[in-house]
C-alpha positions in Angstrom: 0.0 0.0 0.0 1.2 3.5 -0.8 1.4 6.2 1.9 2.2 9.9 1.6 4.3 11.3 4.4 3.8 15.1 4.6 6.6 16.9 6.4 5.6 19.9 8.5 8.1 22.2 10.1 8.5 25.9 11.1 10.4 27.4 8.3 11.7 30.2 10.5 13.7 27.6 12.5 15.9 26.8 9.5 16.6 30.5 8.8 18.2 30.9 12.2 19.9 27.5 12.5 23.7 27.6 12.5 25.2 26.4 9.2 26.9 23.4 10.8 23.7 22.3 12.5 21.7 22.7 9.2 24.3 20.7 7.3 24.1 17.9 9.8 20.2 18.0 9.6 20.3 17.8 5.8 22.8 15.0 6.1 20.3 13.1 8.2 17.7 13.6 5.4 20.1 12.2 2.8 20.9 9.2 5.0 17.1 8.6 5.6 16.4 8.8 1.9 19.2 6.3 1.1 18.0 3.9 3.8 14.4 4.0 2.5 15.6 3.3 -1.0 17.7 0.4 0.2 14.7 -1.0 2.2 12.4 -0.8 -0.8 10.0 1.7 0.9 11.0 4.7 -1.2 8.8 5.7 -4.2 9.5 9.4 -4.4 9.9 12.6 -2.4 10.8 16.3 -2.7 11.5 19.3 -0.6 9.2 22.2 -1.4 10.1 25.9 -1.9 9.2 28.2 1.0 5.6 29.1 1.6 6.0 32.6 0.3 6.4 31.0 -3.2 3.0 29.3 -2.9 -0.2 30.3 -4.7 -3.6 29.1 -3.5 -6.4 28.9 -6.1 -10.2 28.6 -5.6 -12.9 28.2 -8.2 -16.4 29.3 -7.1 -19.3 29.8 -9.3 -17.2 29.5 -12.5 -14.7 32.2 -11.3 -11.1 31.4 -10.4 -9.3 33.5 -7.8 -5.7 33.2 -6.7 -4.1 34.2 -3.4 -0.4 34.5 -2.7 0.9 32.1 -0.1 -0.6 29.1 1.7 -4.3 28.8 2.4 -4.0 29.5 6.2 -1.4 30.8 8.6 0.0 28.0 10.7 2.8 27.4 13.1 4.2 24.7 10.9 4.4 24.7 7.1 4.4 21.9 4.6 8.0 21.6 3.6 8.2 18.4 1.6 7.0 14.8 1.3 8.0 11.2 0.8 5.8 8.8 -1.1 6.5 5.3 0.3 5.4 1.7 -0.1 4.5 0.0 3.2 2.8 -3.3 4.2 0.3 -1.4 6.4 -0.1 1.7 8.5 2.2 0.4 11.2 4.9 -0.2 8.7 4.4 3.3 7.3 4.6 4.8 10.8 7.9 2.9 11.4 9.3 4.5 8.3 7.9 8.0 8.9 9.1 8.2 12.5 12.7 8.2 11.1 12.2 11.3 9.0 14.4 13.9 10.7 11.6 16.5 10.9 9.6 14.2 13.2 11.9 15.6 15.9 11.4 19.3 15.1 7.9 19.4 13.5 5.4 16.7 12.5 4.8 14.1 9.9 1.3 13.4 8.6 1.0 9.8 7.2 -1.9 9.3 4.8 -2.8 6.3 2.6 -3.1 6.9 -1.1 -6.3 6.0 -2.9 -5.2 3.6 -5.6 -7.1 4.1 -9.0 -9.6 1.4 -9.7 -9.3 -0.2 -13.1 
């Protein structure tokens, strides 16, 4: 079964983190990615640009509107994701708890709806 692991963190934290600490943190991400590839869990993943680059769209009554930035102000922002293959939710949680941002923010684990066909 496929699961999407959404990574939420406070972007401001990374702007104030000393370079050596940030380099170590990103090194943990590279190691995590490599380990999930080796274990067969990894299907994909990407870091996202900061929230100030986001655009939110809405379509109401045939009219489309756009707003700069994320939909809502929150303490933590969506910063990236991993798409993983796992036996079940418990296996997905075991993988997701190793994502470095689980210590500084939160990881939302959601099953993917597979297309029927």
